[in-house]
Backbone as numpy.savetxt, mean C-alpha at the origin, in Angstrom:
# Nx Ny Nz CAx CAy CAz Cx Cy Cz
20.37 7.39 7.54 19.71 6.08 7.84 18.20 6.08 8.01
17.48 5.11 7.36 16.15 5.10 7.26 15.71 4.18 8.37
14.52 4.68 9.00 13.77 4.04 9.98 12.52 3.87 9.66
11.71 2.64 10.17 10.25 2.57 9.96 9.56 2.78 11.17
8.52 3.61 11.14 7.61 3.81 12.26 6.19 3.95 11.92
5.43 4.28 12.80 3.96 4.42 12.74 3.89 5.88 12.29
2.92 6.06 11.24 2.76 7.41 10.83 1.87 8.20 11.92
2.01 9.45 11.92 1.01 10.27 12.70 0.77 11.52 11.90
-0.08 12.38 12.52 -0.67 13.50 11.68 0.42 14.42 11.06
1.62 14.43 11.61 2.69 15.26 11.15 3.12 14.76 9.93
3.07 13.55 9.65 3.63 12.90 8.42 2.67 13.05 7.24
1.56 13.26 7.43 0.44 13.23 6.52 0.72 13.97 5.16
1.16 15.41 5.20 1.42 16.00 3.98 2.54 15.42 3.20
3.48 14.94 3.85 4.61 14.23 2.98 4.13 12.85 2.49
3.26 12.13 3.26 2.77 11.04 2.72 1.97 11.06 1.45
1.11 12.31 1.47 0.36 12.57 0.27 1.23 12.83 -0.90
2.19 13.54 -0.60 3.26 13.82 -1.76 3.75 12.40 -2.20
4.15 11.46 -1.50 4.67 10.14 -2.09 3.55 9.42 -2.73
2.31 9.66 -2.09 1.15 8.83 -2.77 0.86 9.51 -4.18
0.84 10.83 -4.21 0.71 11.52 -5.48 1.75 11.10 -6.55
2.99 10.88 -6.21 3.93 10.25 -7.03 3.64 8.99 -7.52
3.14 8.18 -6.65 2.54 6.74 -7.06 1.46 6.80 -7.87
0.59 7.61 -7.65 -0.50 7.91 -8.74 -0.07 8.36 -9.97
0.86 9.33 -10.09 1.41 9.85 -11.39 2.03 8.60 -12.15
2.72 7.79 -11.39 3.38 6.60 -12.00 2.37 5.69 -12.64
1.24 5.43 -11.83 0.18 4.39 -12.26 -0.48 5.08 -13.53
-0.67 6.36 -13.60 -1.32 7.09 -14.69 -0.80 6.74 -16.12
0.50 6.48 -15.99 1.24 6.16 -17.26 1.12 4.59 -17.62
0.55 3.79 -16.68 0.52 2.52 -16.85 -0.66 2.21 -17.50
-1.79 2.75 -16.87 -3.13 2.26 -17.36 -4.14 3.46 -17.25
-5.02 3.44 -18.41 -6.10 4.50 -18.33 -7.00 4.55 -17.19
-7.23 3.45 -16.56 -8.03 3.56 -15.30 -7.52 4.41 -14.36
-6.29 4.64 -14.10 -5.76 5.57 -13.09 -5.80 7.02 -13.56
-6.34 7.25 -14.79 -6.27 8.69 -15.12 -7.87 9.22 -14.80
-8.61 8.19 -14.45 -10.08 8.50 -14.04 -10.29 8.66 -12.69
-9.56 9.49 -11.96 -9.62 9.72 -10.67 -10.24 11.25 -10.46
-10.79 11.47 -9.25 -11.51 12.65 -9.07 -10.49 13.69 -8.83
-10.87 14.98 -9.07 -9.92 16.19 -8.85 -9.30 16.28 -7.52
-10.49 15.90 -6.47 -10.21 15.98 -4.95 -9.71 14.65 -4.37
-9.19 13.83 -5.25 -8.68 12.53 -4.84 -7.66 12.65 -3.68
-6.60 13.53 -3.66 -5.73 13.71 -2.50 -6.41 13.88 -1.08
-7.45 14.62 -1.05 -8.16 14.83 -0.02 -9.01 13.63 0.45
-9.62 13.13 -0.57 -10.46 11.84 -0.32 -9.51 10.52 0.12
-8.31 10.44 -0.30 -7.48 9.60 0.08 -6.87 9.87 1.43
-6.65 11.10 1.74 -6.21 11.54 3.15 -7.26 11.07 4.12
-8.39 11.37 3.94 -9.60 10.73 4.71 -9.38 9.29 5.13
-9.21 8.59 3.87 -9.13 7.19 3.87 -7.94 6.58 4.75
-6.83 7.33 4.62 -5.63 7.04 5.37 -5.88 7.39 6.83
-6.40 8.42 7.16 -6.64 8.68 8.48 -7.51 7.67 9.32
-8.51 7.16 8.61 -9.44 6.02 8.96 -8.41 4.96 9.30
-7.52 4.55 8.53 -6.54 3.54 8.85 -5.79 3.73 10.07
-5.20 5.00 10.21 -4.39 5.34 11.22 -5.18 5.29 12.67
-6.63 5.51 12.58 -7.37 5.58 13.85 -7.96 4.24 14.27
-7.82 3.21 13.14 -8.56 2.00 13.39 -7.56 0.91 14.06
-8.04 0.03 14.98 -7.10 -0.84 15.59 -6.84 -2.10 14.56
-7.72 -2.01 13.36 -7.60 -3.03 12.31 -6.77 -2.53 11.12
-6.14 -1.29 11.41 -5.54 -0.61 10.14 -4.14 -0.13 10.68
-3.21 0.00 9.79 -1.88 0.49 10.14 -1.40 1.42 9.04
-0.63 2.50 9.24 0.09 3.19 8.35 1.44 3.35 8.87
2.39 2.85 7.97 3.91 2.96 8.40 4.52 4.12 7.41
5.56 4.53 8.12 6.41 5.49 7.26 7.80 5.01 7.35
8.57 5.33 6.21 9.93 5.17 6.29 10.49 6.63 6.25
11.18 6.70 7.29 11.75 8.18 7.62 13.29 8.07 7.32
13.78 9.19 6.69 15.17 9.42 6.53 15.34 10.83 7.25
15.66 10.79 8.51 15.58 11.93 9.36 14.13 12.28 9.55
13.72 13.59 9.20 12.21 14.04 9.28 11.61 13.74 8.08
12.35 13.34 6.94 11.62 13.24 5.64 11.05 11.75 5.27
9.80 11.87 4.90 9.06 10.64 4.57 9.54 10.27 3.18
10.23 8.93 3.11 10.84 8.53 1.86 9.90 7.40 1.33
9.01 6.96 2.16 8.03 5.85 1.74 7.03 5.51 2.73
6.02 4.92 2.49 4.80 4.57 3.23 4.22 3.20 2.99
3.50 2.64 3.81 2.71 1.52 3.65 1.39 1.61 4.30
0.32 1.37 3.77 -0.94 1.23 4.38 -1.64 -0.15 4.34
-2.01 -0.72 5.40 -2.74 -2.11 5.45 -3.69 -2.19 6.40
-4.46 -3.27 6.24 -5.62 -3.50 7.33 -5.89 -5.05 7.43
-6.55 -5.35 8.59 -7.10 -6.66 8.66 -8.47 -6.76 7.85
-8.61 -7.87 7.26 -9.92 -7.94 6.46 -10.35 -9.47 6.63
-11.61 -9.60 6.29 -12.24 -11.00 6.34 -12.62 -11.36 4.90
-12.50 -12.87 4.75 -12.90 -13.42 3.56 -14.55 -13.74 3.89
-15.34 -14.25 2.96 -16.66 -14.61 3.27 -16.65 -15.77 4.12
-17.76 -15.94 4.93 -17.88 -16.93 5.97 -17.78 -18.54 5.50
-17.74 -18.73 4.15 -17.58 -20.06 3.77 -16.20 -20.57 4.01
-15.21 -19.68 4.25 -13.82 -20.13 4.39 -13.37 -20.41 5.83
-12.62 -21.52 6.03 -12.23 -21.82 7.44 -11.32 -20.56 7.99
-10.41 -20.24 7.27 -9.40 -19.18 7.82 -10.12 -17.82 7.16
-10.78 -17.06 7.99 -11.31 -15.82 7.39 -10.37 -14.61 7.51
-9.72 -14.54 8.46 -9.16 -13.29 8.84 -7.83 -13.27 7.93
-7.45 -12.33 7.32 -6.23 -12.00 6.64 -5.73 -10.72 6.48
-4.54 -10.39 6.14 -4.03 -9.01 5.93 -4.17 -8.62 4.49
-4.41 -7.33 4.25 -4.59 -6.82 3.14 -3.74 -5.49 2.98
-2.77 -5.44 2.17 -1.82 -4.27 1.95 -2.54 -3.48 0.83
-2.84 -2.23 1.25 -3.70 -1.33 0.32 -2.78 -0.57 -0.52
-1.87 0.14 0.05 -0.84 1.00 -0.74 0.53 0.88 -0.23
1.27 1.00 -1.18 2.99 0.92 -0.69 3.55 1.84 -1.77
4.33 2.77 -1.19 5.16 3.50 -2.13 6.43 4.05 -1.64
7.44 4.11 -2.39 8.73 4.71 -2.04 9.02 5.91 -2.92
9.48 6.81 -2.45 9.64 8.09 -3.22 10.65 7.88 -4.32
10.23 8.50 -5.44 11.18 8.43 -6.61 12.60 9.00 -6.24
13.52 8.24 -6.70 14.87 8.73 -6.47 15.41 7.79 -5.20
14.60 7.18 -4.47 14.93 6.42 -3.26 14.55 4.92 -3.40
14.18 4.72 -4.60 13.79 3.28 -4.76 15.08 2.32 -5.06
14.90 1.23 -4.67 16.07 0.15 -4.82 17.10 0.33 -3.81
16.73 0.95 -2.75 17.60 1.02 -1.38 17.20 0.19 -0.39
16.05 -0.73 -0.56 15.65 -1.69 0.47 14.56 -1.17 1.35
14.15 0.17 0.92 13.05 0.72 1.96 11.68 0.03 1.82
11.37 -0.29 0.51 10.09 -1.12 0.49 10.06 -2.44 1.24
11.27 -3.06 1.03 11.35 -4.38 1.82 11.29 -4.14 3.37
11.85 -3.08 3.77 11.78 -2.66 5.22 10.35 -2.46 5.76
9.57 -1.78 4.88 8.25 -1.48 5.25 7.36 -2.68 5.29
7.58 -3.72 4.22 6.87 -4.97 4.21 7.34 -5.75 5.38
8.67 -5.82 5.73 9.04 -6.70 6.99 8.28 -6.07 8.26
8.04 -4.89 8.40 7.52 -4.26 9.55 5.93 -4.58 9.55
5.33 -4.53 8.33 3.83 -4.78 8.49 3.68 -6.33 8.65
4.59 -7.12 8.08 4.65 -8.65 8.38 4.69 -8.83 9.80
5.43 -8.07 10.56 5.44 -8.19 12.13 4.18 -8.01 12.71
3.48 -6.85 12.26 2.19 -6.43 12.76 1.22 -7.39 12.56
1.22 -7.89 11.28 0.12 -8.99 10.95 0.39 -10.26 11.82
1.61 -10.56 12.07 1.85 -11.82 13.11 1.17 -11.35 14.41
1.57 -10.19 14.90 0.99 -9.81 16.21 -0.43 -9.91 16.34
-1.20 -9.66 15.20 -2.49 -9.76 15.12 -3.06 -11.18 14.73
-2.18 -12.30 14.56 -2.51 -13.55 14.38 -2.92 -13.94 12.87
-2.42 -13.06 12.21 -2.62 -13.35 10.72 -1.62 -14.17 10.03
-1.97 -15.11 9.13 -1.19 -16.07 8.52 -1.21 -15.84 7.08
-1.98 -15.02 6.45 -2.06 -14.85 5.14 -2.27 -13.36 4.77
-1.40 -12.82 3.64 -1.54 -11.44 3.54 -1.64 -11.21 2.05
-2.47 -10.39 1.67 -2.66 -10.11 0.13 -2.38 -8.62 -0.11
-1.97 -8.51 -1.49 -1.71 -7.17 -2.04 -2.17 -7.18 -3.51
-2.87 -6.19 -3.93 -3.24 -5.97 -5.28 -2.03 -5.16 -6.06
-1.65 -5.54 -7.19 -0.58 -5.01 -7.84 -1.14 -4.69 -9.25
-1.03 -3.58 -9.77 -1.33 -3.31 -11.25 -0.67 -4.12 -12.20
-1.50 -4.80 -12.94 -1.10 -5.93 -13.85 0.18 -5.33 -14.84
-0.07 -4.01 -15.19 0.87 -3.47 -16.25 2.04 -2.64 -15.49
2.23 -2.93 -14.16 3.31 -2.32 -13.49 4.43 -3.34 -13.22
5.32 -3.58 -14.19 6.53 -4.63 -13.93 7.38 -4.32 -12.72
7.56 -3.11 -12.43 8.33 -2.78 -11.10 7.70 -3.38 -9.96
6.30 -3.14 -9.91 5.57 -3.63 -8.74 5.46 -5.02 -8.78
5.25 -5.65 -9.75 5.18 -7.04 -9.90 6.43 -7.94 -9.34
7.58 -7.17 -9.93 8.85 -7.79 -9.56 9.03 -7.75 -8.12
8.79 -6.38 -7.51 8.94 -6.17 -6.12 8.12 -7.11 -5.16
6.98 -7.26 -5.44 6.01 -8.21 -4.55 6.50 -9.80 -4.82
6.85 -10.04 -5.98 7.33 -11.53 -6.19 8.67 -11.62 -5.39
9.54 -10.74 -5.33 10.70 -10.82 -4.57 10.45 -10.91 -3.06
9.33 -10.28 -2.63 8.82 -10.26 -1.27 8.24 -11.59 -0.85
8.07 -12.57 -1.92 7.58 -13.95 -1.82 5.99 -14.14 -2.07
5.30 -12.91 -2.59 3.97 -13.10 -2.83 3.91 -13.77 -4.31
2.78 -14.61 -4.37 2.45 -15.28 -5.46 0.91 -14.97 -6.03
0.74 -15.23 -7.30 -0.42 -14.91 -7.92 -1.56 -16.04 -7.22
-2.84 -15.47 -7.01 -3.75 -16.34 -6.60 -5.12 -16.16 -7.56
-5.20 -14.94 -7.97 -6.41 -14.59 -8.77 -6.22 -13.51 -9.60
-6.67 -13.54 -10.94 -6.58 -12.26 -11.67 -7.99 -11.52 -11.71
-7.76 -10.11 -11.71 -8.87 -9.32 -11.68 -9.27 -8.78 -13.05
-10.27 -9.13 -13.66 -10.58 -8.83 -14.98 -11.57 -7.56 -15.03
-11.50 -6.88 -16.04 -12.49 -5.71 -16.16 -13.04 -5.63 -17.52
-14.17 -4.98 -17.58 -14.81 -4.63 -18.92 -15.36 -3.19 -18.90
-14.71 -2.52 -19.79 -15.29 -1.07 -19.92 -16.49 -1.09 -20.68
-17.62 -0.60 -20.16 -18.99 -0.45 -20.82 -19.23 0.87 -21.21
-19.72 1.03 -22.45 -20.26 2.40 -22.90 -19.23 3.33 -22.93
-18.03 3.04 -23.31 -16.84 4.00 -23.46 -16.64 4.09 -24.91
């Protein structure tokens, strides 16, 4: 039985393993994901710990017993001051362990972070999804997310 809870320091090594699986998956989708630093796991761990320590951040884990089978990291964020509604939720990373996908684990993580955002008074949540990730695109559409803006890039001097 999978349960959703707040991540703590004991979960970090397993979360990093799941994150590394996510990055390996993305490396096959787009060359930009091959351009990460060799010490990226350590850098990402520091970033994750900052979310865990912040009142504006959250790291959730999906646990099957003691095994981390998924995680979600999110934060409160602000739009520029020109907008009436500035505060919104931003989901930074979500992953479910390969072999455990399509069991509803991702949906459980999203449901829990939506509760957290509601508790914080947030009415709008955003997530960035790799354009060339059809599984990710389908997952987030199934959760009710719609497109609002495309991110374009230009590779210079390559």
